[in-house]
Structures are given as C-alpha cells and as structure tokens.
N, CA and C atoms as an extended XYZ file, in Angstrom:
294
Properties=species:S:1:pos:R:3:atomname:S:1:resname:S:1:resid:I:1 pbc="F F F"
N        76.666       88.287       73.637 N   UNK     1
C        76.646       87.148       74.548 CA  UNK     1
C        78.071       86.768       74.963 C   UNK     1
N        78.967       86.750       73.990 N   UNK     2
C        80.354       86.367       74.265 CA  UNK     2
C        81.033       87.398       75.160 C   UNK     2
N        80.734       88.682       74.922 N   UNK     3
C        81.341       89.733       75.743 CA  UNK     3
C        80.798       89.690       77.165 C   UNK     3
N        79.509       89.400       77.324 N   UNK     4
C        78.936       89.293       78.668 CA  UNK     4
C        79.589       88.152       79.434 C   UNK     4
N        79.764       87.031       78.781 N   UNK     5
C        80.423       85.893       79.423 CA  UNK     5
C        81.855       86.260       79.821 C   UNK     5
N        82.565       86.969       78.950 N   UNK     6
C        83.941       87.370       79.251 CA  UNK     6
C        83.985       88.315       80.440 C   UNK     6
N        83.044       89.254       80.508 N   UNK     7
C        83.000       90.201       81.626 CA  UNK     7
C        82.665       89.473       82.920 C   UNK     7
N        81.695       88.562       82.884 N   UNK     8
C        81.328       87.811       84.088 CA  UNK     8
C        82.491       86.939       84.553 C   UNK     8
N        83.155       86.287       83.629 N   UNK     9
C        84.304       85.456       83.977 CA  UNK     9
C        85.433       86.297       84.567 C   UNK     9
N        85.674       87.459       83.996 N   UNK    10
C        86.725       88.347       84.498 CA  UNK    10
C        86.405       88.840       85.897 C   UNK    10
N        85.154       89.241       86.128 N   UNK    11
C        84.754       89.714       87.457 CA  UNK    11
C        84.838       88.591       88.490 C   UNK    11
N        84.496       87.375       88.103 N   UNK    12
C        84.616       86.236       89.018 CA  UNK    12
C        86.082       85.975       89.366 C   UNK    12
N        86.949       86.069       88.384 N   UNK    13
C        88.374       85.870       88.630 CA  UNK    13
C        88.934       86.957       89.539 C   UNK    13
N        88.510       88.201       89.318 N   UNK    14
C        88.959       89.305       90.171 CA  UNK    14
C        88.508       89.080       91.606 C   UNK    14
N        87.256       88.656       91.796 N   UNK    15
C        86.749       88.393       93.143 CA  UNK    15
C        87.531       87.262       93.810 C   UNK    15
N        87.836       86.217       93.058 N   UNK    16
C        88.611       85.100       93.591 CA  UNK    16
C        90.012       85.551       94.020 C   UNK    16
N        90.665       86.346       93.188 N   UNK    17
C        92.010       86.819       93.517 CA  UNK    17
C        92.004       87.772       94.708 C   UNK    17
N        90.998       88.661       94.787 N   UNK    18
C        90.917       89.560       95.944 CA  UNK    18
C        90.663       88.782       97.232 C   UNK    18
N        89.870       87.721       97.158 N   UNK    19
C        89.658       86.877       98.324 CA  UNK    19
C        90.933       86.181       98.763 C   UNK    19
N        91.721       85.749       97.797 N   UNK    20
C        92.993       85.092       98.121 CA  UNK    20
C        93.990       86.081       98.721 C   UNK    20
N        94.018       87.286       98.207 N   UNK    21
C        94.945       88.299       98.720 CA  UNK    21
C        94.567       88.696      100.143 C   UNK    21
N        93.287       88.674      100.464 N   UNK    22
C        92.845       89.036      101.814 CA  UNK    22
C        93.369       88.051      102.860 C   UNK    22
N        93.677       86.822      102.468 N   UNK    23
C        94.183       85.818      103.408 CA  UNK    23
C        95.690       85.875      103.613 C   UNK    23
N        96.384       86.711      102.868 N   UNK    24
C        97.834       86.807      103.022 CA  UNK    24
C        98.193       87.474      104.345 C   UNK    24
N        99.331       87.114      104.939 N   UNK    25
C        99.740       87.774      106.185 CA  UNK    25
C       100.143       89.219      105.916 C   UNK    25
N       100.039       90.052      106.937 N   UNK    26
C       100.408       91.457      106.786 CA  UNK    26
C       101.902       91.592      106.529 C   UNK    26
N       102.267       92.681      105.874 N   UNK    27
C       103.669       92.932      105.561 CA  UNK    27
C       104.463       93.086      106.853 C   UNK    27
N       105.544       92.334      106.968 N   UNK    28
C       106.415       92.419      108.131 CA  UNK    28
C       106.010       91.529      109.296 C   UNK    28
N       104.932       90.762      109.170 N   UNK    29
C       104.502       89.917      110.286 CA  UNK    29
C       105.408       88.686      110.396 C   UNK    29
N       105.400       88.075      111.557 N   UNK    30
C       106.245       86.906      111.802 CA  UNK    30
C       105.820       85.690      110.991 C   UNK    30
N       104.545       85.629      110.604 N   UNK    31
C       104.063       84.473      109.838 CA  UNK    31
C       104.293       84.646      108.341 C   UNK    31
N       104.954       85.711      107.967 N   UNK    32
C       105.238       85.965      106.558 CA  UNK    32
C       106.250       84.944      106.036 C   UNK    32
N       106.047       84.460      104.799 N   UNK    33
C       106.998       83.490      104.241 CA  UNK    33
C       108.427       84.018      104.136 C   UNK    33
N       108.597       85.314      104.133 N   UNK    34
C       109.941       85.876      104.044 CA  UNK    34
C       110.758       85.615      105.298 C   UNK    34
N       110.107       85.270      106.393 N   UNK    35
C       110.806       85.060      107.663 CA  UNK    35
C       110.979       83.589      108.013 C   UNK    35
N       110.800       82.693      107.060 N   UNK    36
C       110.957       81.277      107.394 CA  UNK    36
C       112.379       80.806      107.067 C   UNK    36
N       112.632       79.549      107.309 N   UNK    37
C       113.987       79.006      107.176 CA  UNK    37
C       114.457       78.914      105.723 C   UNK    37
N       113.544       78.882      104.763 N   UNK    38
C       113.933       78.698      103.359 CA  UNK    38
C       114.781       79.864      102.866 C   UNK    38
N       114.362       81.088      103.160 N   UNK    39
C       115.130       82.244      102.690 CA  UNK    39
C       116.523       82.270      103.317 C   UNK    39
N       116.624       81.917      104.578 N   UNK    40
C       117.935       81.884      105.236 CA  UNK    40
C       118.829       80.802      104.622 C   UNK    40
N       118.225       79.646      104.308 N   UNK    41
C       118.995       78.570      103.677 CA  UNK    41
C       119.456       78.985      102.286 C   UNK    41
N       118.583       79.616      101.514 N   UNK    42
C       118.976       80.101      100.185 CA  UNK    42
C       120.170       81.050      100.276 C   UNK    42
N       120.120       81.982      101.199 N   UNK    43
C       121.188       82.978      101.307 CA  UNK    43
C       122.501       82.328      101.739 C   UNK    43
N       122.446       81.384      102.657 N   UNK    44
C       123.664       80.781      103.186 CA  UNK    44
C       124.244       79.683      102.299 C   UNK    44
N       123.409       78.908      101.618 N   UNK    45
C       123.874       77.706      100.936 CA  UNK    45
C       123.910       77.769       99.409 C   UNK    45
N       123.329       78.798       98.798 N   UNK    46
C       123.201       78.816       97.338 CA  UNK    46
C       124.544       78.774       96.627 C   UNK    46
N       125.481       79.599       97.032 N   UNK    47
C       126.762       79.631       96.322 CA  UNK    47
C       127.532       78.322       96.485 C   UNK    47
N       127.392       77.658       97.621 N   UNK    48
C       128.076       76.376       97.834 CA  UNK    48
C       127.418       75.251       97.025 C   UNK    48
N       126.092       75.198       97.044 N   UNK    49
C       125.378       74.097       96.397 CA  UNK    49
C       125.326       74.212       94.874 C   UNK    49
N       125.233       75.432       94.351 N   UNK    50
C       125.048       75.596       92.909 CA  UNK    50
C       126.325       75.949       92.172 C   UNK    50
N       127.269       76.544       92.841 N   UNK    51
C       128.489       76.981       92.178 CA  UNK    51
C       128.328       78.315       91.462 C   UNK    51
N       127.161       78.915       91.556 N   UNK    52
C       126.918       80.211       90.923 CA  UNK    52
C       127.528       81.315       91.785 C   UNK    52
N       128.042       82.340       91.131 N   UNK    53
C       128.620       83.456       91.865 CA  UNK    53
C       127.547       84.413       92.366 C   UNK    53
N       126.422       84.427       91.684 N   UNK    54
C       125.331       85.317       92.042 CA  UNK    54
C       124.208       84.480       92.669 C   UNK    54
N       123.720       84.892       93.833 N   UNK    55
C       122.687       84.132       94.535 CA  UNK    55
C       121.399       84.065       93.722 C   UNK    55
N       120.997       85.195       93.127 N   UNK    56
C       119.749       85.219       92.363 CA  UNK    56
C       119.833       84.276       91.167 C   UNK    56
N       120.932       84.288       90.464 N   UNK    57
C       121.107       83.396       89.319 CA  UNK    57
C       121.071       81.939       89.756 C   UNK    57
N       121.720       81.624       90.851 N   UNK    58
C       121.716       80.256       91.354 CA  UNK    58
C       120.327       79.779       91.717 C   UNK    58
N       119.546       80.643       92.354 N   UNK    59
C       118.184       80.264       92.742 CA  UNK    59
C       117.319       80.056       91.513 C   UNK    59
N       117.364       80.988       90.572 N   UNK    60
C       116.491       80.901       89.393 CA  UNK    60
C       116.871       79.733       88.498 C   UNK    60
N       118.146       79.531       88.246 N   UNK    61
C       118.558       78.511       87.293 CA  UNK    61
C       118.708       77.111       87.882 C   UNK    61
N       118.967       76.996       89.174 N   UNK    62
C       119.154       75.671       89.758 CA  UNK    62
C       117.965       75.209       90.596 C   UNK    62
N       117.544       76.019       91.520 N   UNK    63
C       116.457       75.610       92.405 CA  UNK    63
C       115.090       75.729       91.734 C   UNK    63
N       114.890       76.778       90.946 N   UNK    64
C       113.546       77.083       90.458 CA  UNK    64
C       113.434       77.054       88.945 C   UNK    64
N       114.257       76.326       88.252 N   UNK    65
C       114.236       76.319       86.792 CA  UNK    65
C       112.916       75.793       86.244 C   UNK    65
N       112.411       74.714       86.802 N   UNK    66
C       111.147       74.149       86.321 CA  UNK    66
C       109.996       75.109       86.589 C   UNK    66
N       109.999       75.738       87.753 N   UNK    67
C       108.971       76.705       88.097 CA  UNK    67
C       109.011       77.901       87.146 C   UNK    67
N       110.204       78.356       86.795 N   UNK    68
C       110.342       79.472       85.866 CA  UNK    68
C       109.820       79.092       84.486 C   UNK    68
N       110.060       77.871       84.049 N   UNK    69
C       109.542       77.407       82.762 CA  UNK    69
C       108.014       77.407       82.759 C   UNK    69
N       107.412       76.929       83.825 N   UNK    70
C       105.949       76.901       83.919 CA  UNK    70
C       105.395       78.320       83.953 C   UNK    70
N       106.050       79.239       84.664 N   UNK    71
C       105.594       80.627       84.701 CA  UNK    71
C       105.616       81.247       83.309 C   UNK    71
N       106.661       80.984       82.552 N   UNK    72
C       106.739       81.507       81.189 CA  UNK    72
C       105.638       80.914       80.315 C   UNK    72
N       105.327       79.650       80.508 N   UNK    73
C       104.251       79.011       79.742 CA  UNK    73
C       102.897       79.619       80.086 C   UNK    73
N       102.673       79.915       81.349 N   UNK    74
C       101.409       80.530       81.769 CA  UNK    74
C       101.277       81.923       81.180 C   UNK    74
N       102.344       82.701       81.197 N   UNK    75
C       102.299       84.045       80.613 CA  UNK    75
C       102.036       83.966       79.114 C   UNK    75
N       102.689       83.060       78.424 N   UNK    76
C       102.472       82.888       76.987 CA  UNK    76
C       101.027       82.505       76.702 C   UNK    76
N       100.477       81.574       77.480 N   UNK    77
C        99.087       81.153       77.291 CA  UNK    77
C        98.142       82.316       77.544 C   UNK    77
N        98.405       83.105       78.560 N   UNK    78
C        97.574       84.271       78.853 CA  UNK    78
C        97.577       85.278       77.726 C   UNK    78
N        98.744       85.529       77.156 N   UNK    79
C        98.841       86.463       76.027 CA  UNK    79
C        98.069       85.930       74.827 C   UNK    79
N        98.163       84.644       74.562 N   UNK    80
C        97.432       84.059       73.434 CA  UNK    80
C        95.911       84.164       73.638 C   UNK    80
N        95.446       83.944       74.864 N   UNK    81
C        94.014       84.042       75.136 CA  UNK    81
C        93.530       85.478       74.964 C   UNK    81
N        94.299       86.437       75.464 N   UNK    82
C        93.915       87.842       75.304 CA  UNK    82
C        93.889       88.225       73.831 C   UNK    82
N        94.851       87.765       73.056 N   UNK    83
C        94.857       88.068       71.621 CA  UNK    83
C        93.649       87.453       70.924 C   UNK    83
N        93.262       86.243       71.330 N   UNK    84
C        92.088       85.614       70.730 CA  UNK    84
C        90.813       86.365       71.094 C   UNK    84
N        90.725       86.857       72.341 N   UNK    85
C        89.542       87.590       72.761 CA  UNK    85
C        89.431       88.956       72.086 C   UNK    85
N        90.562       89.585       71.845 N   UNK    86
C        90.546       90.921       71.255 CA  UNK    86
C        90.513       90.908       69.734 C   UNK    86
N        90.661       89.753       69.146 N   UNK    87
C        90.652       89.656       67.692 CA  UNK    87
C        89.267       90.037       67.161 C   UNK    87
N        89.246       90.861       66.135 N   UNK    88
C        87.983       91.276       65.538 CA  UNK    88
C        87.422       90.137       64.710 C   UNK    88
N        86.144       89.893       64.876 N   UNK    89
C        85.494       88.855       64.089 CA  UNK    89
C        85.266       89.359       62.677 C   UNK    89
N        85.504       88.533       61.703 N   UNK    90
C        85.281       88.893       60.314 CA  UNK    90
C        86.382       89.753       59.724 C   UNK    90
N        87.532       89.817       60.361 N   UNK    91
C        88.620       90.651       59.852 CA  UNK    91
C        89.132       90.122       58.514 C   UNK    91
N        89.107       88.807       58.307 N   UNK    92
C        89.575       88.231       57.046 CA  UNK    92
C        88.617       88.571       55.908 C   UNK    92
N        87.309       88.598       56.207 N   UNK    93
C        86.321       88.885       55.180 CA  UNK    93
C        86.440       90.325       54.674 C   UNK    93
N        86.805       91.259       55.554 N   UNK    94
C        86.923       92.662       55.161 CA  UNK    94
C        88.074       92.864       54.191 C   UNK    94
N        89.139       92.130       54.344 N   UNK    95
C        90.303       92.291       53.454 CA  UNK    95
C        89.974       91.817       52.041 C   UNK    95
N        89.207       90.773       51.908 N   UNK    96
C        88.893       90.224       50.605 CA  UNK    96
C        87.795       91.004       49.878 C   UNK    96
N        87.000       91.788       50.589 N   UNK    97
C        85.914       92.531       49.967 CA  UNK    97
C        86.403       93.783       49.248 C   UNK    97
N        87.565       94.288       49.580 N   UNK    98
C        88.032       95.535       48.955 CA  UNK    98
C        88.682       95.323       47.629 C   UNK    98
C-alpha cells in the first residue's frame, strides 16, 4: 500500500513538472528570461554594488544568498525523505535476532 502511494505520488509530481516545463519559452526566444533587463544589470552593476571581483560570487553571495540557503534546505529535505522511503522496515529487529 505504501509503495503504491509512493508510485502514484511520484507519477503525479512528474506529470506536474512536465506540464510546467511545457509552458517555458523556447530556447533563444525573445520572451526568455535570459534576455530581460535583470541579466544586463547583473553584468554591469555587480562589481560596483557588491565589491566582489568575480561576478558569479557577487551574485550568489550578495544578491541571492537567502535563495541559496533555501535551495540547500530543500535539497537536504529531499535527501532525508528519500532515505526514509528507502529505509528497510524491521532492519533493527534483524540485528538483534542474530
């Protein structure tokens, strides 16, 4: 029962993600987020505003630090959930029986 629920939940999540990906703009199109003013501002202003010598470091540590922390928390939570799902039931009982 638990495995069926996990499979159904996984398939629902896959369908949801594929639906979301279908709405993304095509690669190289004008409506792509890569062509908006934010990327140009990051490239032109990052070294002045942050004082970082490297643009990528300035963006990650100054502009997006909170977002990076949340991403790390989501990855950690995902790993913990997968470990809980893959854990064998009754593994503690087998060690004590020998």
